[in-house]
Backbone bond lengths (Angstrom), bond angles and torsions (degrees), N, CA, C in turn:
res aa  C-N    CA-C-N  psi(-1)  N-CA   C-N-CA  omega(-1)  CA-C   N-CA-C  phi
1 M - - - 1.444 - - 1.532 109.46 -
2 K 1.315 116.67 134.42 1.459 121.39 -179.35 1.528 110.51 -74.19
3 P 1.344 116.56 148.67 1.473 119.58 175.63 1.519 109.51 -67.09
4 R 1.319 115.08 149.47 1.464 121.18 179.31 1.525 110.14 -91.30
5 L 1.322 115.34 137.71 1.457 120.80 172.92 1.527 108.46 -78.18
6 V 1.336 116.20 135.01 1.458 120.89 -177.95 1.531 111.20 -114.70
7 G 1.321 118.54 -35.95 1.459 119.81 -178.98 1.513 112.75 168.77
8 I 1.320 114.98 -167.14 1.467 123.43 178.51 1.527 107.84 -115.21
9 N 1.329 116.58 121.09 1.460 122.13 -179.69 1.526 111.75 -83.14
10 H 1.330 116.19 -43.55 1.455 119.55 -176.83 1.523 110.58 -157.55
11 V 1.334 114.05 163.29 1.455 122.79 171.80 1.518 105.91 -127.04
12 A 1.331 116.28 132.64 1.465 121.41 179.26 1.527 109.12 -115.51
13 L 1.320 115.30 128.80 1.459 121.94 -178.51 1.519 110.50 -122.85
14 Q 1.322 116.26 152.36 1.458 120.95 170.15 1.521 107.74 -95.56
15 V 1.326 115.76 138.59 1.456 120.88 179.60 1.521 109.10 -129.62
16 D 1.321 115.81 156.62 1.466 120.44 179.57 1.520 112.15 -77.74
17 D 1.327 116.91 -32.50 1.461 121.40 -176.55 1.532 108.01 -144.69
18 I 1.327 116.61 116.15 1.472 120.98 -176.98 1.522 111.15 -59.30
19 E 1.325 117.54 -48.25 1.466 120.45 -176.82 1.522 111.24 -61.47
20 E 1.318 116.33 -42.83 1.462 120.19 178.95 1.533 110.94 -64.19
21 A 1.330 117.11 -41.76 1.463 120.95 -179.74 1.526 111.27 -66.69
22 V 1.334 117.02 -44.52 1.465 120.32 178.59 1.527 109.52 -62.05
23 A 1.325 117.08 -43.90 1.467 120.75 178.84 1.532 110.49 -60.46
24 F 1.324 117.19 -43.35 1.461 120.59 179.04 1.529 110.64 -56.71
25 Y 1.316 116.74 -53.57 1.465 120.25 -175.92 1.532 112.70 -70.03
26 T 1.331 117.55 -36.18 1.468 118.28 -177.85 1.522 112.48 -83.28
27 D 1.327 118.51 -23.14 1.461 120.23 174.29 1.531 110.97 -72.26
28 L 1.326 116.69 -31.97 1.458 121.23 -175.31 1.520 114.15 -98.62
29 F 1.338 116.77 -24.06 1.458 121.80 -176.58 1.524 108.89 -136.23
30 Q 1.326 116.34 164.02 1.451 120.59 179.50 1.531 109.52 -117.06
31 P 1.336 117.74 95.58 1.464 119.25 174.97 1.530 109.57 -70.23
32 T 1.319 116.20 162.18 1.465 118.81 178.61 1.525 111.16 -74.70
33 A 1.325 117.55 -22.71 1.469 122.42 176.62 1.526 108.28 -167.79
34 V 1.324 114.61 158.58 1.466 121.27 173.65 1.520 106.98 -129.95
35 S 1.320 116.52 125.96 1.465 120.29 175.15 1.522 108.07 -123.37
36 R 1.321 115.04 159.08 1.466 119.88 -174.84 1.521 111.50 -138.38
37 I 1.309 113.71 151.10 1.449 123.00 164.04 1.525 104.88 -133.79
38 P 1.324 119.94 164.04 1.462 118.90 -179.30 1.536 111.67 -54.35
39 G 1.332 114.93 124.65 1.456 120.56 177.81 1.510 115.51 80.06
40 A 1.330 117.89 7.86 1.466 120.37 -178.60 1.520 111.12 -153.08
41 A 1.324 114.95 155.37 1.460 122.20 174.27 1.516 108.14 -141.83
42 F 1.333 114.88 149.60 1.456 121.16 -177.54 1.524 108.05 -126.43
43 L 1.310 116.35 116.36 1.452 122.11 179.58 1.522 107.69 -97.93
44 R 1.316 115.27 110.77 1.468 121.41 -176.47 1.512 110.76 -80.21
45 M 1.307 114.37 140.66 1.465 123.32 173.67 1.520 105.63 -128.44
46 G 1.337 115.88 69.85 1.454 119.41 -174.78 1.520 109.92 66.54
47 D 1.327 116.52 -112.70 1.466 120.94 -176.95 1.527 113.17 -94.83
48 Q 1.332 117.69 7.91 1.459 122.35 177.09 1.524 108.06 -124.28
49 F 1.342 116.62 168.50 1.456 117.78 178.68 1.522 112.19 -154.54
50 L 1.317 113.55 157.09 1.454 122.89 172.88 1.520 105.82 -107.40
51 A 1.325 116.87 119.22 1.468 122.12 179.24 1.518 108.48 -98.95
52 L 1.319 116.15 127.75 1.461 122.24 178.81 1.522 108.14 -114.05
53 F 1.322 116.09 121.31 1.467 121.69 -179.85 1.516 109.16 -117.66
54 E 1.332 115.47 128.27 1.456 119.68 179.20 1.525 110.19 -70.90
55 R 1.326 115.03 133.98 1.473 119.12 176.33 1.515 109.10 -61.49
56 G 1.311 116.17 146.61 1.451 119.72 178.94 1.505 110.94 141.46
57 P 1.332 116.86 -136.40 1.458 120.16 -173.56 1.535 114.29 -70.93
58 R 1.333 118.47 -16.10 1.467 119.77 179.23 1.521 108.95 -66.74
59 T 1.321 115.98 150.99 1.464 119.97 -176.97 1.530 113.30 -96.53
60 E 1.345 118.17 -6.51 1.452 119.72 179.77 1.521 110.22 -63.23
61 E 1.298 115.08 140.78 1.453 119.64 174.73 1.528 108.21 -127.02
62 P 1.320 117.36 162.67 1.461 118.66 -178.88 1.528 111.45 -55.10
63 H 1.331 114.78 137.64 1.463 120.49 178.60 1.518 108.66 -165.62
64 F 1.317 116.26 173.97 1.452 119.82 171.05 1.512 108.93 -133.23
65 G 1.330 115.00 151.92 1.463 121.93 179.69 1.518 109.56 -93.37
66 L 1.318 116.13 108.02 1.463 122.92 -179.05 1.523 108.82 -92.61
67 V 1.325 116.72 119.57 1.465 122.03 -177.32 1.526 109.48 -88.70
68 V 1.341 114.76 129.78 1.466 121.32 177.07 1.521 109.14 -124.52
69 D 1.322 115.64 164.83 1.463 119.27 178.58 1.514 112.51 -78.18
70 D 1.342 117.89 -27.44 1.469 121.97 -174.34 1.524 109.34 -145.72
71 K 1.326 115.92 101.47 1.465 121.68 -176.45 1.525 112.07 -64.39
72 E 1.318 117.97 -38.49 1.475 119.94 -179.60 1.518 111.07 -69.43
73 A 1.327 117.96 -35.93 1.471 120.17 174.51 1.528 109.18 -64.56
74 A 1.329 116.99 -38.72 1.465 120.51 176.75 1.521 110.62 -63.02
75 R 1.336 116.69 -42.77 1.463 120.47 179.01 1.528 110.52 -60.36
76 R 1.335 116.75 -47.40 1.470 120.44 179.72 1.530 110.92 -61.19
77 T 1.317 116.41 -46.34 1.467 120.80 -178.39 1.525 111.16 -61.65
78 L 1.331 116.29 -45.15 1.462 120.18 -179.69 1.523 111.38 -66.47
79 E 1.323 117.74 -43.78 1.460 120.27 179.58 1.519 111.58 -64.70
80 E 1.347 117.18 -41.04 1.469 120.22 177.45 1.524 111.77 -62.74
81 A 1.344 116.57 -29.46 1.462 121.03 178.27 1.527 112.07 -84.05
82 G 1.341 116.93 0.13 1.457 120.79 179.16 1.507 114.52 81.76
83 V 1.335 117.68 15.94 1.469 121.36 178.56 1.519 108.20 -83.76
84 E 1.326 115.67 124.87 1.463 121.01 -178.52 1.529 110.98 -75.33
85 V 1.335 115.71 130.93 1.460 121.10 171.32 1.525 106.18 -82.80
86 L 1.311 116.62 125.97 1.464 121.28 -175.71 1.524 110.96 -73.02
87 P 1.321 117.43 147.51 1.463 119.74 177.80 1.527 110.13 -66.52
88 G 1.318 115.43 152.73 1.456 120.54 178.21 1.510 111.13 132.45
89 P 1.321 116.01 178.30 1.462 120.63 -173.84 1.532 114.15 -76.65
90 F 1.339 117.56 -12.86 1.456 120.46 -176.22 1.527 109.88 -110.84
91 F 1.306 116.57 171.64 1.462 123.14 177.94 1.525 107.06 -97.05
92 D 1.330 115.24 86.95 1.460 122.07 -176.68 1.520 110.10 -115.45
93 V 1.324 115.50 144.47 1.462 123.24 175.81 1.522 107.47 -137.78
94 R 1.328 115.03 171.56 1.466 120.45 173.72 1.521 108.47 -115.74
95 D 1.331 115.18 140.60 1.456 118.80 174.26 1.530 108.50 -80.33
96 P 1.329 119.50 175.69 1.474 120.34 -176.86 1.522 114.51 -59.18
97 S 1.342 117.90 -20.60 1.466 120.77 178.71 1.518 112.90 -93.43
98 G 1.328 117.34 1.87 1.453 121.30 178.06 1.513 114.95 92.22
99 N 1.330 118.11 1.57 1.462 120.64 177.56 1.518 109.96 -68.61
100 R 1.310 116.23 136.57 1.463 121.30 178.77 1.522 109.47 -84.63
101 V 1.321 115.96 131.22 1.459 122.84 -179.11 1.523 107.66 -125.55
102 Q 1.321 116.48 125.61 1.461 121.62 177.40 1.532 107.29 -100.93
103 I 1.325 116.57 119.75 1.452 122.17 -178.22 1.530 108.78 -89.21
104 V 1.334 116.64 123.98 1.462 121.67 177.53 1.524 109.05 -127.66
105 Q 1.309 115.89 149.03 1.461 121.44 -177.71 1.521 110.34 -96.01
106 Y 1.313 116.21 135.43 1.464 123.25 -174.30 1.521 113.32 -49.31
107 D 1.316 117.91 -48.12 1.466 118.99 -174.27 1.518 113.37 -73.37
108 E 1.344 118.25 -9.02 1.459 121.78 -176.39 1.530 113.96 -101.09
109 V 1.334 117.60 -5.63 1.466 120.27 -176.21 1.517 110.55 -125.42
110 Q 1.334 116.00 165.33 1.458 120.70 -176.00 1.526 113.44 -75.89
111 F 1.317 118.63 -12.03 1.463 122.28 177.96 1.529 110.35 -60.49
112 T 1.348 116.66 134.31 1.470 119.68 -177.37 1.524 111.69 -132.63
113 K 1.297 113.94 158.31 1.469 123.22 169.71 1.521 105.61 -128.78
114 T 1.323 117.39 148.32 1.455 119.86 176.74 1.529 109.12 -67.81
115 D 1.323 115.61 158.27 1.464 119.95 177.96 1.520 110.80 -57.70
116 R 1.317 116.76 -38.24 1.468 119.99 -179.62 1.526 111.50 -64.41
117 I 1.320 116.87 -42.27 1.474 119.85 178.61 1.526 109.85 -65.75
118 L 1.347 116.97 -46.48 1.468 119.86 178.19 1.521 110.56 -57.34
119 S 1.325 117.07 -44.56 1.459 121.13 179.65 1.526 110.40 -61.56
120 G 1.321 116.52 -43.21 1.460 120.83 178.21 1.515 112.71 -63.53
121 M 1.325 116.59 -26.02 1.464 121.63 177.24 1.527 111.48 -87.76
122 G 1.343 115.75 -2.66 1.465 119.43 -178.52 1.514 113.07 76.00
123 L 1.333 117.09 28.26 1.458 122.09 -177.28 1.519 111.20 -118.61
124 E 1.316 115.88 143.26 1.463 122.91 170.26 1.520 106.49 -123.74
125 L 1.326 115.67 98.00 1.458 120.63 -174.90 1.520 110.26 -126.75
126 G 1.321 116.43 143.30 1.453 122.67 175.82 1.511 110.02 -115.04
127 K 1.319 115.52 -169.23 1.459 122.56 -179.29 1.520 109.95 -126.47
128 S 1.328 116.41 145.41 1.461 121.41 173.72 1.523 108.39 -71.93
129 E 1.317 117.33 161.91 1.465 120.85 177.29 1.520 111.26 -61.18
130 Q 1.333 116.75 -37.72 1.463 120.02 179.04 1.528 110.72 -62.56
131 A 1.337 117.40 -44.69 1.460 120.61 178.61 1.530 110.26 -64.54
132 L 1.328 116.58 -41.09 1.461 119.94 177.51 1.526 111.38 -62.50
133 D 1.345 117.13 -39.54 1.468 120.31 176.84 1.524 111.07 -61.58
134 E 1.346 116.79 -41.54 1.467 120.42 177.70 1.522 110.35 -62.39
135 L 1.331 116.71 -43.06 1.463 120.47 178.20 1.530 111.05 -64.71
136 R 1.326 117.43 -39.66 1.467 120.69 177.66 1.525 110.28 -63.58
137 D 1.331 116.84 -41.54 1.468 120.68 178.80 1.519 111.41 -59.70
138 L 1.335 116.39 -31.00 1.456 121.91 179.14 1.530 111.81 -87.31
139 G 1.333 116.83 -2.05 1.465 120.79 -177.41 1.516 112.97 74.46
140 L 1.343 117.14 24.82 1.462 121.57 -175.77 1.515 113.62 -110.34
141 A 1.319 118.12 6.45 1.475 121.91 177.67 1.521 108.14 -150.82
142 D 1.337 114.66 156.01 1.474 120.31 177.72 1.520 110.12 -83.98
């Protein structure tokens, strides 16, 4: 059985100047929070985020976080189809056009869907304690 697509957790972009990029997005839009690490900024949109990485010595490249119901089923399906899993700490692959896709499992990330939406999608999914803690830290879960 193929893994089910659930949503998009994040989009990661490369930018020429972190401060300029953050100013652009925060002057025009209101994220729920902005956090930073050297060479990167994360614009929160509730349970999703836009990751901005400064071009240069960092190894991050543009990609998006594709949420699935079962990451191991996705791994098996992709490997059986001959899709190479890229080296590194995450479960990343490339689509036929070379776009980088990071596969994340619904219960392991802060991305959420309401019970009604999950039911409408034919899914019964929960969250790990770690994901729930992340959501609580963001004020998005009890």
